[in-house]
N, C-alpha and C positions, 0 to 999 in steps of 0.2 A: 633459646630451647637447647634443654642436654639431652640429647637424643643417642640411646645405648642401641646393641643390636636386640634386646628384646621388644624395642618397640618397631621394628621393622617386622614385615610379613614375608618379605621377600628382597630383593636385591632393587638395590634404588639409585635412578638416575636423577642429578641435579642439573639445572641448567638457569641460563641468565642472572648467572653469579657475577658481580663484580671482581670480589678480593674471596681468592681461596688462601687461606692463611695454614699450613701445615706446623702445626706444635700449639700449647696451649701454654706455656711456660712466661716466662720475668717479660721475654718480646711478642711473645703471640697473641696473650693477654691484654696486653696494653695498644696493639695496632689494632687488634678487634674490636674494643672500646671506643678508640679515637675514629676508625673507619666509618663503624656503624652508626656513631653521633654522628657524623658528617651526611647519614641518609643512604649510605651505599651496603647493598646486597652485601652481607658477609658469613661465608662458612668457613668454620675453622675445624680443622681436624685433627684430632690427639688419638697417637695408640694406645696410650695407659687407657685405663677404667677409671671413673669418677666416681669416687666417695664423697659421700654426704658428711658433715660432721660426725652426727652420731656413729657413722662407723670407725672414725679415724681413734688416735689415740689409745695406749697401756696396752695394748699389744706388740710386744715388741718384732719376736723375730716375724711372726706372720705378715704384718704392714710391713716392717724393710724389705721385704721379698715383694712385695706389690707396688709399693709406690716408688721403686727404685727398677729401673730397666734392668731386664735380665743379666746381661752383661754386664751389671756393677761389681766391680772386686776383679775384672778381669785384666791384669795387668796390660802393661804397653809391650811391645816385643822392641826392646831395645838391646844393643850391644853389650854395654856394662851397665846397666840401671832397669828396672822397674819398676813403675808407678800404677796401685789400681785404681781406678778413676770410677768414682762416685756420681752417678745422672738420674735426673728424675724421670721418670715415666708416669704420668697419670694427668687427670687433670688439675689445671695449674702446674704441671710441670715441677722441676725442681723447687719453688719455689715452696710447695705446700711440706716438701720432706727433706726441708733446711732449715738450722737454726735463727735464720732470718738476720742474722749479723749484717747492718746495713752502713755503707758509706755512702757519699757522693760522689759521681764519678772526677777523679780527681784534678784539679789545675793541672799540674804538670804532666800529665798526661793529654789534656787537651792542648796545653802546647806543643809536645811530642806529636801529636796526629799533624797540628797544623806545620809542623816543618815538614811532615813526610805530604804536602799539599793538599790535605784534607782542610783546605781553609775556612771552612763553614764553622769547623769545630774550635778556631782559635777563641781564646777568651774576651777576645775583643767583639764577638757574636754576644748584643744584649739579649738575644731569644736564649741562650743556653740558662743564664740564670732565673729568668723566667720559667722556664723546663724544671730548673733543679727545685725552685721553691712550690713548684703545683704538684710535683708527684710527692715532696717530703708533707706538704699538706693534705693531699689526697689519703696519704697512706699514713696519716700519723704518727710520721717519724719522732719519737722523740729518747732520749738518754735513761738506760737502767738506773730504776733509783740506789743510791748507795746500799738503803737497808736493805735491796732485794737482789744484793750479791752473796750466793751462795758459800760456803767453807771453800769450795776447790777457787774459786772467784776470787777471795776474798785471800787465799793464799797467793795466789801470782801479786794481786795489786801491794800485799803486805813486802813481798819481798822484792819489789821495782822500788818501792821506799827506800828497803832497806839499801839497797843496791848505788839509789839515784839517778834511776833511769826513769821515764815517762810510760808512763801508763794513761789509760781513758776508762772509763764507762762507757761502750758502745752504745750506739742508737742501733734502735729495734720498730719495726712496722706494728706497734701495738700501744692503742692507749690505757689498757687494761689488761692483764695477765694474771693467770690463776697459778700459776706460778709451779706446774704439775710436775716438769722437767720431761716432758714428750715430747717436743716440736718437733724433731726428727720424725716422728711417727703423722704426721698432720694434728690440727688443733681443733681439739674434739669439742670444744667451746664456741669455735668460731669465732674467735676474738682474736688472731694472726692474721693482718688483713698481707695474705699471700694472694696471688694471682687469682686463683679460686673463689676467694672472698668479696675481691674488690673487681677488677677490671673487667673480668670473665663475666660476672655478674650484671657489673654494668652492660657490658656488650652484650648480654640475654635482654637485656631490658631495653635494649635498643634496638632488636629484633635480629640480632646474631641467630645462627644455630652454630652449636657444637655437638659434632659428631664422636661419640667416644668408644674405644677399641678400635678406630679407622686408621689401620697400617697402609701408608702409603706405600704402592710399590711401583708408580713411576707418573712423570708426568712428563704427557706428550704436547708438541708444541703442533698446533693443527695448521700455521702459514704462517710464513715469513713477513715482516716488513723492512722497509726501508733501511728502517737503524742496526737493524741486524746485522752480525756476521756471517756469512763473506758477502753481504749484500752491498752493505755499506761502504764496502771497499770496490765491489762493480761501480758502485755509483759517482764517488769520488772524482777519477778522471775521465768519466764519460762526458761524450758532448751533450747537446742539450737534444738530439733525437736518439742518440739509444739510450740517456737518460731517462726520455717520455715513455719509450717502449719496456723498459726494465718497470717502472712504476706502472704500468698496462700491466704486466706479467703479474705484479704483487698482486695487484689489487682484484684481478680475476682470481686467483689463489685463495683471497681472502674473503670474497662474497660469498661461497655458501656457508660459512661458519658466523655469520652474522655478528661479528665483533668476540666470539669466544674465539680465542688465540690460544688458551689451553685446555687439554681434560685430562684431568688427574682422577687416576686408579685406585682405588684403597680397598680392601677387604676388612671387612667387617665382622671382629667376634667378640666373644662375652669374656672377659678379659678376667671378670669375678669367679669364672668356672672353675673347678680344681677338675685335673684329668691326671689320670694316671700319666707315668713317664713313658713320654715315646707316641703319647695320641694325638693326634692333631684335631682342634678344634673345628667347631661347623663355623663357616666361613661364609658370609653375602659379599657381591658384590658392591663397592659405591663407586659410581661415577659422577664427578664434578665436572663441569664445562664452564669455566671463567674466564672473565676477561684481563686479569692480572691474579698473578699467584706469587703468594711470600713465603719462604719456606722459613718457618723461625724453630726447629726442631733440635737443636741443639750443634755444640762444636764435632761432635759425632755423628748425627745421625742427619744432619741437613748437608754436609759432602755426599756420605751416605746415597742419599736418596736424587741428586745431580748426578752421580757417577752410575747408579742401575739404568736411570733416564737416559744414559749417554750425553748428558748437556756440560761437555768439558773440553768445548773447542779450541781453548788457548792451553791447555794442561794444566794449569794452575788449581784445579779442585782437587780438593786434600791437603795442599802443600800447606808450607806456613802454621802448620797446627803446633798448638803451644802450653803448657800449662801452670798453674801456680802449683809447683810439688810442695808436699807437707812431711813434716815428721811426727811422731808422737812421740814422748817420753813420759813413762808411767814413774809414778815413785810412792813407795811404800812409807808411813809414818809410826812409830811404835804405839801411842797413847792415844793419837789424835780420831775421832771420827771424823771423816771426811763426808762420805755417802753424797759423792761426784754427781751421781746423776739426779738429787734432788734440787728440786728447786729450777732456776733459768739455767741453762748450760749458756756456756762461752758470751758471759756479759764485761769481761775485763779484757783489755789485749793492752800488750805491751806494743806501747807504739816508737819508741825512742828509734830504732830503725828503720822503718817502715820508707818505702822509695820515695815519698811524699815531702822526705826531710834533706835530701838529696843535696840542700844547698848550704846545711850545718856544718860547721869548719869541723868536725871531728868525724863526717857522712865518709865511709872509705868504699866506694862504691866495689873493690872487688870481693870482697865479703857483707858488707852491709846489704839492703833492699830484702827486709823479712819481716813479719810481724809474730806476735807468740799470741795463742787466745790459750783461755783456761779451759782447755777442752776435755773435760773428763767424758763417761759413755754409759751408755746401759752395760749391762752385764755381759752381754755376748764379746762388744764390742774391747773391754775388761779382757775376759778372758781372750780373745784373740791376741792382743798386744803383748801378754803377759809373758815371761820366756820359758822356758823349762817345758817337760812333757809328765805323764804320769804324779807319782806321788809329791816330785816337786812341785810342779802346775798346781795340782792339787791345793798343797800347804799356801800358796799365794792368792789362791782364787777365795782360802776360806778368811784371807784378809780385806775382802774385797773392800770394806766398809771403811776401811783407813788407807785406801789407793786414791790419789789424785793425778789428775791428768794437766799435761800441756803438749802444744804441740806450734809448733814453728813452719809456718808456712812462708816460701819466696818466692817473690817475682821474679817467675824464670824467664833467662834468656834463649832454652833450648830450642832447637827446632826439630818438627818431626812432619810425619805424613799421614793421613786416613787415606786408609784403602778400602775395599767393599770386604775385607775380611780382617782385618787387621788395623793397629796403630804401630807405626815405628816410632818410636822417640827415646831418646837418651837425656837426661840430664847433662846439662853443660858444667864445664868445669866452674864457672862463675855461681852456678846451683850450686854446685860440690860445696863449694866452699863458706856459701852462704848458710846450708843445709849444717856444715861441721859448728861453727862458729856460733848458729842460733841455739844449736842440739849442745854445744858445751857452756852458754848463758842458759838454757833451761834446767840445766842439770844443775848449775851453781846457785839458782833462784832456788832450786827447789831445798838444798842444803841449807840455804839462808835461812829457810824457815822452818827446818828441823827435821828433814827426811835424813829414814836411817838407809836406803836405799833406791837407785835411780837405776830405770828400765830404758834405755833409749831404742830406738830400734833398727836392733840389730838381734839376730837371736841369738839368745843365751848370754847376752852380757848386760853382767851386773856393777855398778858402780857403787861402793859400800860407803866411799870416803872423796870431797875435793880434789884429793891427789888421783883418783880414778879418773876424772874427766878427760885426760886426753888420751884415755883408749876409744874412744870418738871417733879420733883420725883414723882408726884402723888400719896402723900402717903396715905393709909388707917391708920390709928392709928396711926401703929410705924412701919409700911411694906412700901418698897419703890418699890412700883407696878412699877412706870418706863414706861416701854413698854410692859410689862408683862399684858398687856389689849387686850381682842381682837379689842377693840374701836377705838385704834393708829392707825395712818395710816402710815406701814409699808410698802416699796417697795423693788422691787431690779430685776436688768438687768445683774446681774452677779451671776450665776449660775454653780455647780461644782458639782463634783462626781454623785455616782451610775452604774459607771462604771471604779472603782477607780483601779488606776498601782498599781503595788506590786510582790514582789518576790515568794510570797506563795499565792497558788490557794486558802488557806482555809480564806483566809482575802479579797482577791484583786478580780477582774476580767480579767486583764490585764497586762499584764508582760510590762518592761520598753519601748518595741517597738510598746506599744499598742495592740498586739495581745494575743487574750483569751487564758488564761491556757488550758481550755480544749477542744477549737477550733480551732485548727490551719488553716490559711489562712481570719479568721477572725478576722479585727482589730476594736476597738473604737477610735478612736482622736476624741477630742472635749473636751471641760469643764467636759463632764460627766468621762472623765478618771483620771482628776485631783485628788490627794489623800488629797490635802489640798487648802484653798482658796490662794490668792497670795497677797491680802491685795491692788493691784491698779483696774486701769481698766484693764479690764482684755483679751480686743482684741488681742494686739499684742501678749502678752502670751500664746493664744490659738493657733496663725497663729507660733509662736516659735517652739512648742511643733508637731506640724504639719509639720513645716521644718525639724526636727530631726528626724520624724518618717519615711517622705518619702525617706530621704538616708539610714535610719535603711532599711527599706524595700526592696530597692535596693541593699543593701550590700554597699553603700560608707562609712558607719561612722566609 
């Protein structure tokens, strides 16, 4: 059942809950389905609103500001760079507000994680292939047909062919598409197999309840267990008599709570209500007493929930945060009508320099490890990215139908930190070199197919010929600043880390089951638990990890 504030007459207390899942996106939806299918009592808390399909699509600005978190586009606080982060906040999370480009969890990343000691992620584990195939089948993942590439995507395809580099029609979780061009506004036709239309719907059918407009304010731990820190440290050296005494103390503290180890506190509001600026919405309290809790609120919100709750005993929560940083380049064509927002967006990618090709002889790690998407945008997005102001900007936006867009996205290795009120992050030197090389390649590709001007992600920069491409290096004297410049327009929809997996509690937050080292029964499963970036569009990778985690929680893996 989907429960909104309007369905409540007052505050509500829930108990006898097996799993309280915080967040309903790529991970939360998968976990809710598989756990409820196993007969567990599941309650999902989603901060954002529930938008049925008939209320979605073709309302550009209104729904962009409602499907996305309120702090979307708020940049990271870096010393040399700023990255604007987009993240979903609605029933279904970021899966609803994304283009739904779908890549499998890369084999090379499985190998990387196995080398970090997360051996259950080794490609030798036969269950992983079962999960991959199962998810693709359930989501009806298939490549976009060649005849469905819009002109903007055709430009990237043709440019790659002329340049002699590899491209691919991307996979999407959709067996039939109306090709309306409003994927990021949510699918009005209910055809996109996002979390809302699949796993959450199936979880509801299995008895799970999803509370929307429910912002979690705190997770309280009602009693400790023997596996929790510091009790585990006390028990390890204890003699039998002392060990028995400690276990009696723990049992005494546990008894009054009847197995409900956690209390999750939330405030319910009407997220669809329009209020004057500065006016706080009316809120009801929601309390969930649960045996186990899974935090799946994303790489920004998940660490913040734990930090607000004081659940950071080893000091690692919020650390090891990283991104796939991206840079747009727009291009204007003289006579060709591109209409980059018409039809399906992001259906062609240049895959030649993707990280999973790292073993190819031409691959240069210091500047390769990125992909290029044919990423057009709706008018507000194009207007924000075009250079100039006043009459200069107006003259360019009048040519909107002649403007195409491509985006380079790098497999980042910069490392930052999420705090309760900021994101401290700078792109690394390697990221900068990849962004420079990738953006130069994008401009080259645009000129290959007849662009008369290119507009990289620097204020006021206009490239009028291939000879101008070197300007992207953004030199100051002998220094190549590139994108290590706070004026550059960088963004990311792929955030990772903050509660990373690892074998050692001193350097990670959760184990490879996504259970916290220091607090048994509390799991963190979403992009925040990833110890590395993945180098591809990340939705299916997050679902993959959630699918594996569900089996491990249930003892089936």
